[in-house]
N, C-alpha and C positions, 0 to 999 in steps of 0.2 A: 484344691489338692487333686480332685478327681481329674480335672483337665490336664494338670501338670503330669500326673501319673500316666495318663494316656499319651501325651505328647513327648515326654522325656522320662520314660520309665527307669532307665539305667543311670540317670544323673543323680549325683549325691545331693540330698536336701539337708541332711543333718550330720554333724560331726561332733564327737565327744572323745577327746584323746585320740587313740588309734582306731576307734570305731567309727564307722560311717553307715548311713542308712540312705537308700535310694528313694525316689518318689514312689516307685512301685511297692517297695517294702513298707513305707509309711502308710500308703493307701491300704494295703492288705491288712496291716495291724489295726488300723482305725476301723476297718470294716468288721474285723473280728470283735473289737470292743463294742461296736454298735450292736452286733448280734447278742453279745453277753449282756449288755444293758437291757435290751428288749426282754431277754430271758429272765432278768431280775425284776421285770415289771416296770421298767422305766419307759414311759410313753412320750409321744410328741408333746412338747410344752412343759414337761417336767424339768426340774433343775438338777444338775449334777455339779457339785463343788469340787474344785481341784486345789489341794494344798501341796503343790509340787514345784520345785525350783526349775530353773532354766536348763532342763535336761531333756533328752529325747522322749521320755515318758510323758512329759507335759504335752508335746505335740500329738502323741498317739492318743492320749485321753481327750484332748481338746477336739480333734477331728472326729474321733469315735463318738463323742457326745453329740456333736453337730450332725453326724451321719445318722444317728438314732432319732434326730428331730428334737432333741432336748436342748436346753440352754446351759451354757457354761458359766459357772460362778467361781472365778479365780480368787483364791484367798492368799494374802501375803503370808509367806512361809515363816515370818517372824511373829505371827499372831499367837497369843497365849490361848490356853484352853477356853477361858470365858469369852474371848473374842471369836474363837471358832464357833462356839455355841451360838453366839449372837448372829453371826453371818449365816449359819445353817438355818436357824429359826426364822430370821428375817426374810431370807430368800425363798424359804420353803423347799430347800434342797432335799432330795430323796436319797442321795448317796454322796459319800465323800471319798474321793480318790486321794490318798495321801502318801507322800514319800516317806520311807522308813526313818529318814533323818529327823522328821518332824512327827514321828509316830505317837509320842506321849501326849502333846497338846491335841493332836488330831483325835486320838481315842477318847481322851477325857472330855473334850468339847463335844464330840459326836455322841458319846454316851448320854451326856446331859440333854442333848437335843433329840435323842431317840433316832439317830440316823446311823445306818450301817456304814462301816469303813472297809475299803479295799486298799491294800498296799500297792502303790504304784512304783514298786521297786522289788528286786528279788525275783525268785521263781517259785513255782508250786501253786498249790491250791489257794484260792482267795487272793490272787495277785493280778495286777494288770497284765502281766505276761501270760497268765492263764486265759484271761479275757481276750487278749489279742490273738491267741491261737485258735479261738472258736471259728467255726465256719463263717466265712465272710458274707455280709448281706449282699444281695444282688445290686441294689442301688440305694443311695442315701434317701432318707425320708424327704419328701417334697415339702418345702417351706415357702412361705410368701415373703416378699420383701419387708413386710411390716412385723413379721414374727421376731420375737426376742432371740438373739443369738448369744449374747454375753451380758452378764450383769456385773458391772464393776462398782466396787464400793469406794466412796470418798474417804478421806482421812479422818473425818469426824472431828475436825478442830473446833467446830461450834456446837457440838452435841454428838449424838450417836451417828456413826457413818450411815450414809444413805446409799442405797443401791441404784445406780444409773443403768437403766436398761438400754442396750444398744441393739438395734435391729440388724438384720442381714443387710438391708440397704445402707445403714450407717457404716458398717464395716466395708462394704463394697465401695461406697463413695470416698471413704477415707483413703483406701488404697488407690483408687483412680486419681485422686487429687494429690496426695502426698508422695506416693512412691516415685512418680516421674520427676518430682523436684528433688528428692533425696538421693535417688539411685538412677540417674539418667543412663539410658542404654546407648 
């Protein structure tokens, strides 16, 4: 994101209905989220869970979490409160960013896990919008290729879901190998 925002700041990266967001706008919002996460005590290596559907707020929260040096724990938006509790406890997430559409299972699951919730929709205090409006961090937290970027959970068909830790190198190599085959330029 940082490189794309530098090279193509005015290009549209996200669209939802009539709304569009440029690389520069996404980068700025993510940097604000990173600052807000640090102000909330989220440190490098901590985990931040996302219960957000495929909307721009997911990308803002995702990159903001990575910019802060934390790991992203995406949770399926169809998860019930007990599942949310399990994912939060198992991953050790310190914060849950949840879309208001899924606010009830998010709040119930997070309360049982003892994890604070920030709404990743709407405006005002205690929302992702407020976080993204914070002063932007100067530069993303430096990570190594082996640091965990994302923890994806399995379906749990043979027992409890297991968290698969993907490193920054895993994500980079996946893009380097898969993207040219799927989206040839």
